[in-house]
DOGU-783479 format. One line per 8 residues: for each residue x negated, y negated, z negated of N, C-alpha, C. Coordinates in nm, 2 decimals. Last residue first. Layout:
<atoms>
X,Y,Z,X,Y,Z,X,Y,Z  ...
</atoms>
This chain:
<atoms>
-0.53,-3.99,1.84,-0.61,-4.10,1.96,-0.71,-4.02,1.85  -0.27,-3.91,1.77,-0.31,-3.90,1.69,-0.51,-4.00,1.79  -0.16,-3.79,2.05,-0.10,-3.95,2.04,-0.23,-3.94,1.85  -0.37,-3.63,2.14,-0.38,-3.70,2.21,-0.27,-3.86,2.17  -0.31,-3.42,1.94,-0.45,-3.45,1.90,-0.44,-3.58,2.05  -0.06,-3.34,2.01,-0.05,-3.36,1.89,-0.24,-3.46,1.90  -0.11,-3.20,2.24,-0.02,-3.30,2.29,-0.10,-3.41,2.12  -0.25,-2.98,2.20,-0.29,-3.10,2.27,-0.26,-3.27,2.23
-0.09,-2.82,2.03,-0.22,-2.84,1.92,-0.27,-3.00,2.09  0.09,-2.77,2.24,0.17,-2.82,2.14,-0.01,-2.97,2.05  -0.09,-2.66,2.42,-0.01,-2.71,2.46,-0.02,-2.84,2.33  -0.11,-2.45,2.20,-0.22,-2.53,2.28,-0.15,-2.65,2.34  0.12,-2.31,2.19,0.08,-2.38,2.03,-0.08,-2.42,2.08  0.14,-2.20,2.42,0.20,-2.31,2.39,0.18,-2.34,2.28  -0.03,-2.05,2.47,-0.05,-2.15,2.52,0.04,-2.24,2.51  0.04,-1.80,2.25,-0.08,-1.89,2.23,-0.10,-2.01,2.30
0.29,-1.75,2.36,0.27,-1.83,2.25,0.13,-1.94,2.24  0.22,-1.61,2.62,0.24,-1.75,2.61,0.26,-1.83,2.46  0.02,-1.38,2.45,-0.02,-1.48,2.60,0.05,-1.63,2.54  0.27,-1.29,2.30,0.07,-1.33,2.23,0.06,-1.45,2.37  0.42,-1.21,2.49,0.47,-1.25,2.45,0.34,-1.36,2.34  0.20,-0.99,2.64,0.22,-1.08,2.76,0.29,-1.22,2.66  0.22,-0.81,2.43,0.13,-0.88,2.52,0.15,-1.01,2.56  0.49,-0.73,2.50,0.45,-0.80,2.36,0.30,-0.87,2.32
0.46,-0.64,2.72,0.48,-0.72,2.68,0.51,-0.84,2.57  0.30,-0.40,2.63,0.25,-0.49,2.78,0.32,-0.65,2.79  0.46,-0.25,2.53,0.31,-0.31,2.45,0.27,-0.44,2.56  0.83,-0.33,2.49,0.67,-0.23,2.55,0.59,-0.29,2.52  1.00,-0.23,2.21,0.94,-0.32,2.32,0.79,-0.30,2.39  1.18,-0.03,2.19,1.10,-0.05,2.07,1.03,-0.12,2.21  1.48,0.24,2.04,1.42,0.16,2.16,1.29,0.02,2.10  1.40,0.57,1.91,1.48,0.42,1.91,1.38,0.32,2.00
1.50,0.89,1.81,1.44,0.78,1.96,1.53,0.67,1.93  1.40,1.07,1.51,1.50,0.98,1.61,1.44,0.91,1.76  1.16,1.15,1.47,1.24,1.26,1.51,1.40,1.19,1.54  0.98,0.98,1.34,1.06,1.05,1.26,1.16,1.19,1.31  1.02,0.80,1.62,0.98,0.76,1.52,1.08,0.85,1.40  1.02,0.81,1.99,1.05,0.92,1.91,0.93,0.80,1.78  1.07,0.47,2.15,0.98,0.64,2.09,1.02,0.69,2.00  1.17,0.38,2.52,1.19,0.48,2.37,1.11,0.52,2.30
1.07,0.02,2.55,1.07,0.16,2.58,1.08,0.25,2.43  1.16,-0.24,2.71,1.12,-0.18,2.65,1.14,-0.02,2.68  1.27,-0.40,2.93,1.14,-0.47,2.87,1.10,-0.42,2.75  1.58,-0.35,2.90,1.50,-0.42,2.98,1.39,-0.45,2.88  1.74,-0.02,2.82,1.73,-0.21,2.76,1.54,-0.24,2.87  1.71,0.18,2.81,1.83,0.13,2.96,1.81,-0.03,2.90  1.33,0.38,2.87,1.48,0.24,2.78,1.56,0.26,2.88  1.15,0.63,2.91,1.23,0.51,2.92,1.37,0.45,2.85
0.95,0.70,2.65,1.03,0.75,2.75,1.13,0.59,2.80  0.63,0.86,2.54,0.70,0.74,2.55,0.81,0.78,2.64  0.43,1.04,2.25,0.53,1.01,2.38,0.65,0.90,2.37  0.29,0.92,2.07,0.25,1.03,2.15,0.36,1.02,2.23  0.16,0.63,1.95,0.23,0.68,2.01,0.21,0.81,2.08  0.04,0.36,1.85,-0.04,0.54,1.83,0.07,0.64,1.90  -0.10,0.11,1.96,0.00,0.17,1.98,-0.04,0.34,1.96  -0.23,-0.22,2.00,-0.26,-0.07,1.99,-0.13,0.00,1.96
-0.34,-0.51,2.30,-0.24,-0.44,2.13,-0.24,-0.27,2.16  -0.57,-0.73,2.25,-0.52,-0.57,2.31,-0.45,-0.51,2.22  -0.63,-0.97,2.53,-0.61,-0.94,2.38,-0.56,-0.77,2.42  -0.92,-1.15,2.57,-0.90,-1.01,2.61,-0.78,-1.00,2.48  -1.09,-1.47,2.70,-1.07,-1.37,2.58,-0.96,-1.24,2.65  -1.30,-1.62,2.80,-1.22,-1.56,2.86,-1.22,-1.48,2.76  -1.56,-1.85,3.02,-1.54,-1.82,2.86,-1.35,-1.77,2.91  -1.57,-1.84,3.37,-1.62,-1.88,3.26,-1.55,-1.82,3.09
-1.57,-1.71,3.65,-1.42,-1.75,3.57,-1.46,-1.84,3.41  -1.82,-1.58,3.69,-1.69,-1.65,3.78,-1.57,-1.75,3.75  -1.92,-1.52,3.50,-1.97,-1.59,3.53,-1.86,-1.67,3.64  -1.78,-1.52,3.18,-1.72,-1.42,3.33,-1.83,-1.56,3.36  -1.76,-1.39,2.84,-1.83,-1.51,2.97,-1.83,-1.47,3.06  -1.52,-1.27,2.54,-1.68,-1.35,2.67,-1.67,-1.37,2.76  -1.35,-1.17,2.34,-1.38,-1.31,2.38,-1.52,-1.25,2.50  -1.08,-1.00,2.25,-1.19,-0.93,2.28,-1.26,-1.07,2.32
-0.86,-0.92,1.95,-0.91,-1.00,2.07,-1.05,-1.00,2.10  -0.58,-0.73,1.84,-0.76,-0.70,1.91,-0.75,-0.81,1.97  -0.34,-0.73,1.78,-0.41,-0.63,1.70,-0.60,-0.66,1.73  -0.21,-1.03,1.61,-0.24,-0.97,1.72,-0.34,-0.85,1.69  0.03,-1.10,1.36,-0.10,-1.03,1.42,-0.16,-1.00,1.53  0.33,-1.35,1.30,0.26,-1.23,1.31,0.10,-1.19,1.37  0.42,-1.54,1.11,0.33,-1.47,1.04,0.31,-1.35,1.13  0.23,-1.88,1.23,0.32,-1.75,1.30,0.31,-1.65,1.14
0.07,-2.05,1.31,0.23,-2.10,1.27,0.33,-1.97,1.31  -0.07,-1.82,1.49,-0.11,-1.99,1.47,0.08,-2.02,1.45  -0.14,-1.57,1.41,-0.10,-1.62,1.51,-0.11,-1.73,1.43  -0.42,-1.32,1.34,-0.31,-1.42,1.27,-0.26,-1.51,1.40  -0.58,-1.08,1.43,-0.57,-1.20,1.47,-0.42,-1.26,1.45  -0.69,-0.80,1.38,-0.56,-0.89,1.32,-0.61,-1.00,1.32  -1.01,-0.91,1.48,-0.87,-0.80,1.45,-0.83,-0.85,1.38  -1.22,-1.01,1.75,-1.13,-1.00,1.61,-1.06,-0.94,1.63
-1.55,-0.99,1.89,-1.37,-0.92,1.90,-1.38,-0.97,1.78  -1.75,-1.07,2.16,-1.71,-1.10,2.07,-1.57,-1.00,2.03  -1.99,-0.88,2.43,-1.89,-0.98,2.38,-1.86,-0.97,2.21  -2.15,-0.64,2.44,-2.22,-0.82,2.45,-2.07,-0.92,2.41  -2.06,-0.42,2.54,-2.14,-0.41,2.33,-2.18,-0.58,2.34  -1.93,-0.21,2.68,-1.90,-0.37,2.64,-1.94,-0.37,2.51  -1.95,0.00,2.82,-2.10,-0.04,2.77,-2.01,-0.18,2.75  -1.75,0.21,2.79,-1.70,0.11,2.88,-1.88,0.01,2.91
-1.74,0.35,2.58,-1.76,0.39,2.72,-1.74,0.28,2.84  -1.74,0.15,2.43,-1.86,0.15,2.34,-1.90,0.29,2.56  -1.49,0.06,2.38,-1.49,-0.05,2.43,-1.71,0.04,2.42  -1.36,0.32,2.34,-1.30,0.25,2.45,-1.45,0.17,2.49  -1.45,0.33,2.08,-1.46,0.47,2.16,-1.46,0.43,2.30  -1.34,0.17,1.95,-1.43,0.16,2.03,-1.49,0.22,2.05  -1.05,0.23,2.01,-1.09,0.10,2.02,-1.20,0.09,2.10  -1.04,0.47,1.81,-1.00,0.44,1.96,-1.04,0.35,2.03
-1.05,0.32,1.59,-1.16,0.40,1.63,-1.15,0.41,1.79  -0.87,0.16,1.62,-0.96,0.10,1.59,-1.10,0.16,1.66  -0.70,0.39,1.55,-0.64,0.30,1.64,-0.79,0.23,1.68  -0.79,0.50,1.29,-0.75,0.59,1.38,-0.70,0.46,1.56  -0.78,0.29,1.11,-0.89,0.40,1.13,-0.88,0.46,1.24  -0.55,0.17,1.10,-0.64,0.16,1.14,-0.77,0.16,1.21  -0.41,0.36,1.01,-0.36,0.36,1.13,-0.45,0.24,1.12  -0.49,0.39,0.76,-0.49,0.49,0.82,-0.50,0.52,0.97
-0.42,0.11,0.67,-0.55,0.18,0.66,-0.60,0.32,0.77  -0.11,0.18,0.72,-0.17,0.13,0.77,-0.31,0.09,0.78  -0.07,0.43,0.50,-0.06,0.43,0.65,-0.13,0.31,0.72  -0.13,0.27,0.26,-0.26,0.35,0.30,-0.20,0.38,0.45  -0.11,-0.13,0.33,0.00,0.09,0.31,-0.12,0.16,0.35  -0.29,-0.32,0.17,-0.21,-0.28,0.30,-0.23,-0.11,0.21  -0.35,-0.47,-0.19,-0.38,-0.37,-0.10,-0.24,-0.33,0.00  -0.30,-0.84,-0.23,-0.27,-0.71,-0.29,-0.32,-0.57,-0.19
-0.38,-1.08,-0.15,-0.36,-1.04,-0.28,-0.32,-0.91,-0.30  -0.44,-1.15,0.08,-0.27,-1.17,0.07,-0.29,-1.12,-0.10  -0.69,-1.18,0.14,-0.67,-1.27,0.19,-0.48,-1.28,0.16  -0.81,-0.97,0.04,-0.87,-1.11,-0.03,-0.75,-1.23,0.00  -0.70,-0.80,0.14,-0.67,-0.79,0.01,-0.73,-0.90,-0.08  -0.79,-0.79,0.39,-0.66,-0.76,0.35,-0.63,-0.82,0.22  -1.06,-0.73,0.33,-1.04,-0.84,0.41,-0.85,-0.88,0.35  -1.01,-0.44,0.25,-1.09,-0.53,0.13,-1.03,-0.71,0.20
-0.92,-0.35,0.51,-0.84,-0.35,0.44,-0.88,-0.45,0.24  -1.13,-0.36,0.63,-1.04,-0.49,0.71,-0.95,-0.42,0.52  -1.33,-0.26,0.54,-1.41,-0.38,0.56,-1.24,-0.41,0.56  -1.22,0.03,0.58,-1.23,-0.03,0.44,-1.27,-0.17,0.41  -1.22,0.07,0.85,-1.10,0.07,0.79,-1.12,0.02,0.66  -1.51,0.03,0.88,-1.50,-0.02,0.94,-1.28,-0.04,0.92  -1.68,0.21,0.81,-1.69,0.13,0.73,-1.53,0.06,0.78  -1.76,0.47,1.05,-1.66,0.49,0.94,-1.63,0.39,0.82
-1.95,0.48,1.21,-2.02,0.51,1.06,-1.87,0.45,0.93  -1.78,0.34,1.45,-1.84,0.46,1.39,-1.92,0.57,1.29  -1.71,0.12,1.29,-1.58,0.24,1.37,-1.68,0.33,1.34  -1.98,-0.02,1.32,-1.90,-0.01,1.19,-1.78,0.12,1.21  -2.03,-0.04,1.58,-2.08,0.04,1.43,-2.00,0.11,1.36  -1.87,-0.15,1.71,-1.86,0.01,1.73,-1.95,0.04,1.63  -1.86,-0.42,1.60,-1.74,-0.32,1.55,-1.74,-0.22,1.57  -2.16,-0.51,1.70,-2.13,-0.45,1.58,-2.00,-0.35,1.53
-2.08,-0.52,2.00,-2.15,-0.38,1.89,-2.14,-0.39,1.75  -1.89,-0.68,1.99,-1.83,-0.59,2.02,-1.95,-0.44,1.98  -1.98,-0.89,1.68,-1.97,-0.91,1.80,-1.93,-0.73,1.85  -1.67,-1.05,1.48,-1.81,-0.98,1.49,-1.84,-0.96,1.68  -1.42,-1.00,1.22,-1.45,-1.06,1.36,-1.61,-1.00,1.35  -1.14,-0.95,1.06,-1.28,-0.90,1.08,-1.27,-0.96,1.23  -0.93,-1.05,1.00,-0.98,-0.97,0.91,-1.08,-0.91,0.94  -0.84,-1.41,1.10,-0.87,-1.28,1.10,-0.89,-1.23,0.98
-0.81,-1.67,0.96,-0.74,-1.64,1.07,-0.74,-1.45,1.07  -0.94,-1.88,0.75,-0.94,-1.75,0.81,-0.75,-1.72,0.86  -0.97,-2.24,0.82,-0.90,-2.12,0.77,-0.90,-1.99,0.84  -1.11,-2.47,0.91,-1.18,-2.33,0.87,-1.14,-2.26,0.80  -1.05,-2.67,1.00,-1.08,-2.69,0.87,-1.13,-2.54,0.82  -1.03,-2.76,1.26,-1.16,-2.78,1.19,-1.18,-2.73,1.09  -0.81,-2.79,1.37,-0.76,-2.91,1.29,-0.95,-2.92,1.23  -0.70,-2.50,1.49,-0.75,-2.61,1.52,-0.80,-2.74,1.48
-0.94,-2.30,1.30,-0.81,-2.41,1.29,-0.87,-2.44,1.40  -1.19,-2.13,1.40,-1.16,-2.20,1.29,-1.00,-2.26,1.36  -1.43,-1.82,1.43,-1.30,-1.87,1.45,-1.24,-2.00,1.32  -1.69,-1.73,1.63,-1.62,-1.78,1.52,-1.50,-1.81,1.46  -1.79,-1.57,1.84,-1.70,-1.52,1.79,-1.61,-1.57,1.62  -2.02,-1.67,1.93,-2.05,-1.63,1.84,-1.95,-1.56,1.74  -1.87,-1.84,2.14,-1.94,-1.69,2.20,-2.02,-1.62,2.05  -1.54,-1.92,1.98,-1.67,-1.95,2.05,-1.78,-1.82,2.11
-1.22,-1.99,2.00,-1.30,-1.89,1.99,-1.46,-1.91,2.03  -0.95,-2.13,1.82,-1.04,-2.16,1.89,-1.17,-2.04,1.92  -0.62,-2.16,1.79,-0.80,-2.14,1.68,-0.88,-2.07,1.82  -0.38,-2.22,1.88,-0.50,-2.33,1.80,-0.59,-2.26,1.77  -0.39,-2.19,2.20,-0.38,-2.16,2.10,-0.48,-2.25,2.00  -0.73,-2.13,2.47,-0.61,-2.09,2.43,-0.54,-2.12,2.30  -1.01,-2.18,2.52,-0.96,-2.27,2.48,-0.82,-2.24,2.44  -1.03,-1.96,2.83,-1.10,-2.06,2.77,-0.98,-2.15,2.70
-0.79,-1.76,2.99,-0.86,-1.85,2.99,-0.89,-1.90,2.84  -0.70,-1.45,2.90,-0.66,-1.52,2.84,-0.79,-1.61,2.90  -0.54,-1.14,3.01,-0.67,-1.20,2.96,-0.61,-1.34,2.94  -0.41,-0.89,2.80,-0.39,-0.93,2.95,-0.52,-1.04,2.94  -0.33,-0.50,2.79,-0.42,-0.61,2.75,-0.38,-0.77,2.88  -0.28,-0.20,2.56,-0.23,-0.30,2.66,-0.32,-0.44,2.68  -0.34,0.07,2.52,-0.47,-0.03,2.52,-0.39,-0.11,2.60  -0.26,0.36,2.32,-0.21,0.27,2.43,-0.29,0.17,2.42
-0.40,0.71,2.16,-0.35,0.52,2.14,-0.36,0.47,2.31  -0.33,0.90,2.24,-0.26,0.92,2.11,-0.30,0.71,2.06  -0.14,0.88,2.57,-0.28,0.90,2.45,-0.23,0.86,2.33  0.18,1.04,2.60,0.05,0.93,2.66,-0.07,0.97,2.54  0.45,1.20,2.79,0.32,1.21,2.72,0.17,1.13,2.73  0.73,1.16,2.86,0.61,1.15,2.92,0.53,1.20,2.76  1.06,1.26,2.79,0.98,1.22,2.75,0.84,1.21,2.78
</atoms>
């Protein structure tokens, strides 16, 4: 097995207008119907995200939002995972001087129970508004799998096959684009 970083960052780029969640430059999220339902546990600028992570506020903020949304507390292991992986994410953002973007954490996919870890939004003069999906993992060792699009990860002394994070991100990207198409079709039908 190959040694890896404590948090792997896997990304895929999306064009603006993806999925049923619409993200504008202020990083506010509303459902496609405009109802303003909460679809995430954290939103803000990358600068604020870095400050919240650096000052050890982020995991507690997520825990409180999780409770507000689901009416029970997340497992301590989930809070620890947020603290570790989002701290690493903040370090990467700070190192890359990405402080003028929007960021969403634990974004619930529309019409699904799945949540993507991080969505970074921004604007590029050449391509326009875009978003980047980041899937965070805290794996210390990863090996090859005999299963297509999977890797082998050691969970408690037992190697298990797990979908490769880049495949997971690609699935989120396809899903968001498909939901966007469904929403656009419904909007046209309603006229």
